[in-house]
C-alpha positions in Angstrom: 70.7 94.9 86.0 74.3 94.7 87.4 75.8 96.3 84.1 73.9 99.8 85.4 74.6 99.0 89.6 75.7 101.5 91.6 78.1 99.2 93.5 79.1 97.0 90.0 82.7 97.6 90.8 82.3 96.1 94.8 80.0 93.2 93.9 82.9 92.0 91.4 85.6 92.5 93.6 84.1 90.9 96.3 82.9 93.5 98.7 85.7 95.0 100.0 88.5 93.1 97.9 91.1 95.9 96.6 88.4 99.0 97.6 91.4 100.8 99.5 88.9 103.1 100.9 86.1 100.8 102.1 88.6 98.9 103.9 90.1 101.6 105.3 87.0 102.5 106.9 86.0 98.9 107.7 89.2 99.3 109.6 88.7 101.9 111.7 85.9 100.4 113.4 88.2 97.1 114.1 89.2 96.0 117.6 91.4 93.8 119.0 89.0 90.7 119.6 88.8 87.0 120.0 86.8 84.4 118.5 84.7 82.1 120.7 82.5 79.6 120.3 80.3 79.5 122.8 82.1 81.4 125.5 85.8 82.1 126.4 87.8 80.3 128.9 90.4 81.9 131.3 93.5 81.8 129.1 93.4 85.1 128.2 97.5 85.8 129.5 98.7 83.5 126.6 100.2 84.8 123.5 99.3 83.7 120.0 100.4 84.1 116.7 98.6 87.2 114.7 96.3 85.9 112.0 93.7 88.2 110.4 90.6 87.8 112.3 88.1 88.6 109.7 89.2 85.7 108.1 88.9 83.7 111.1 85.2 85.0 112.0 83.9 84.1 108.0 86.0 80.6 107.8 84.4 79.8 111.2 81.0 80.7 109.8 81.6 78.7 106.6 82.2 75.3 108.8 79.4 75.7 111.1 77.3 76.3 108.4 79.0 73.1 106.1 78.7 71.0 109.0 74.7 71.4 109.3 73.7 72.0 105.5 71.4 74.8 104.1 70.3 76.8 107.8 68.7 79.6 109.0 71.7 82.1 110.2 70.8 84.6 112.7 73.4 87.6 112.7 72.6 89.8 115.6 74.3 93.6 115.4 75.3 92.5 112.1 76.7 96.6 111.5 77.4 96.7 107.7 76.5 93.0 107.3 80.0 91.3 106.7 79.2 88.2 108.4 75.7 87.6 106.4 77.4 88.4 103.4 79.8 85.2 104.0 76.4 83.1 105.6 74.4 84.0 102.3 77.3 83.1 99.4 77.3 79.5 101.6 73.8 79.0 101.4 71.9 80.1 104.3 68.9 81.7 104.5 70.5 84.7 106.7 68.3 86.9 108.8 70.9 90.1 109.5 69.1 91.9 112.2 70.9 95.7 113.6 68.9 98.3 115.9 71.0 101.2 113.6 68.9 102.7 110.3 72.0 103.2 108.5 73.1 99.6 109.1 70.1 98.2 108.3 69.6 99.7 104.9 73.4 99.4 104.0 73.4 95.9 104.4 70.0 94.9 102.8 71.6 96.8 99.8 74.4 95.1 100.0 72.6 91.7 100.1 70.9 92.5 97.3 74.1 92.9 95.3 75.5 89.9 96.1 72.1 88.2 95.1 72.2 90.7 91.4 75.7 89.2 90.9 74.9 85.7 91.2 77.0 85.4 94.1 74.9 83.3 96.3 73.6 79.7 95.6 70.0 79.1 94.7 69.1 77.8 98.2 69.8 81.0 99.7 67.8 83.7 101.1 68.1 86.9 103.1 66.4 89.1 105.2 67.3 92.4 106.8 65.6 93.2 110.3 65.8 96.5 112.7 65.4 94.7 116.0 66.3 95.2 119.3 68.4 92.3 120.6 66.2 92.2 124.0 63.2 91.3 122.7 64.1 89.7 119.0 61.2 89.4 116.8 61.3 85.7 116.3 59.4 82.9 116.8 61.0 80.4 119.7 63.2 77.9 118.1 63.3 79.0 114.8 67.0 79.1 113.8 69.8 77.0 113.7 72.4 79.4 113.7 73.0 82.5 116.0 76.4 84.7 115.6 76.7 87.7 117.7 79.9 88.9 116.8 81.6 92.2 118.9 77.9 92.8 120.5 77.7 91.8 123.6 79.8 94.3 125.2 77.7 97.2 124.2 74.6 95.9 125.7 73.8 96.7 129.2 71.4 93.8 130.1 73.6 91.4 128.2 72.0 88.4 130.5 68.6 89.7 128.4 70.6 89.3 124.9 71.5 85.8 126.1 68.4 84.6 127.0 67.2 86.2 123.7 69.6 84.1 122.1 69.1 81.2 123.8 64.9 81.0 123.5 65.0 81.3 119.8 67.6 78.4 118.6 66.5 75.1 117.8 67.1 72.2 120.0 70.8 71.5 119.2 71.4 74.5 117.4 75.0 76.4 117.0 75.7 79.9 118.7 79.2 81.7 118.0 80.3 84.6 120.5 83.3 87.0 119.4 84.1 89.5 122.2 87.2 91.9 122.8 90.4 89.7 124.3 90.8 91.1 128.1 94.2 91.8 127.6 94.5 94.2 124.6 91.1 95.6 125.7 92.3 96.7 129.0 95.1 98.3 127.7 92.9 100.6 125.4 90.7 101.2 128.5 93.4 102.6 130.4 94.9 105.0 127.8 91.4 106.4 126.6 88.3 107.1 128.7 87.4 108.7 125.3 88.0 105.0 123.7 84.8 103.6 125.6 83.1 106.5 127.9 80.8 107.4 124.6 77.4 106.5 123.4 77.0 102.9 122.0 80.8 101.8 123.0 82.1 99.4 125.1 80.5 99.3 128.6 82.5 96.1 129.8 85.5 93.7 129.7 84.6 90.2 129.6 86.6 87.4 131.6 86.4 84.0 130.6 84.9 82.5 133.1 82.3 85.7 133.4 81.4 85.0 129.9 80.7 81.5 130.3 78.9 81.5 133.5 76.6 84.0 131.9 76.3 82.1 128.5 74.9 78.7 130.8 72.6 80.9 132.9 70.2 81.1 130.3 70.5 77.6 129.4 73.2 77.7 126.3 76.6 75.5 126.9 79.8 77.1 126.5 81.2 74.8 124.0 85.3 75.1 122.8 86.9 78.3 122.1 89.5 79.9 120.4 91.8 83.2 121.1 93.5 85.5 118.6 95.9 87.9 118.6 95.3 90.5 116.2 97.5 93.4 114.4 95.1 95.5 115.4 95.2 95.8 119.1 98.4 97.8 118.8 96.7 100.4 116.4 94.4 100.7 119.1 96.4 101.3 121.6 98.1 103.9 119.3 94.8 105.2 118.8 94.1 105.7 122.3 97.4 107.1 123.0 97.4 110.0 120.8 93.2 110.5 121.1 90.7 108.2 119.3 89.5 111.5 117.3 93.2 112.7 116.6 95.5 111.6 114.0 99.7 111.5 113.4 102.2 110.1 111.1 102.4 106.8 113.5 98.8 106.1 113.1 98.8 106.9 109.9 101.7 104.5 108.6 100.2 102.2 111.0 96.7 102.3 109.1 98.5 101.6 106.1 100.2 98.2 107.1 96.6 96.9 108.3 95.5 97.8 105.0 97.9 95.7 103.3 97.8 92.8 105.8 93.9 92.8 105.0 94.3 93.4 100.9 97.5 92.4 100.0 99.1 89.4 102.3 99.4 86.0 100.9 
């Protein structure tokens, strides 16, 4: 029962809300990024008002689900499941997929906790699957929505992954893709080889036209786009400048700002 559940406090506080240590760990993994529906366009150098990207992504998920009612939503490269959680809370049949065993187990545990806490509507359900994004273990035309958030830049054969997305998507389905923004990401690469030259790290920086063309080449139709400038971009520039695995007063101070922005900013 929930009263004896080891993650009771996390459940009741809507997973990361007010959990400073978990929020800090999550922020360390965040990157400068842009939210994209279908693909991105060529305006990489435009400036936008800073916004909280996690909230932007979750709002996009909610909007897509509300537009189609309950749906089967595939969260590719789910990590520890933050997008899957919100889709489940919105009543979707959510299927979270990742290759990492720890990520699969963590996502499964959290989704189970959300179910036990009664935070998902009766029509919602979930599955968590360990799977290869180049060979998705799902039939053709079997899902209504696909999320690929901060995934494609890690995959050497990204076109095959895109083709798999197109294969499993039902006619009329929608795909939401997010990738790091070209400008902020390029600065990180220029400052530090350590930032990207590691196993499982980013292996490319997308320009808008390239991503659109690759999505279109597998039969997907690139749609509307959105760029976002984030407070996380300068944090990673700072980390790259001092050393990705190093720490100093400036890094710690900026990190505290990010935690405040995530947890307490009105």
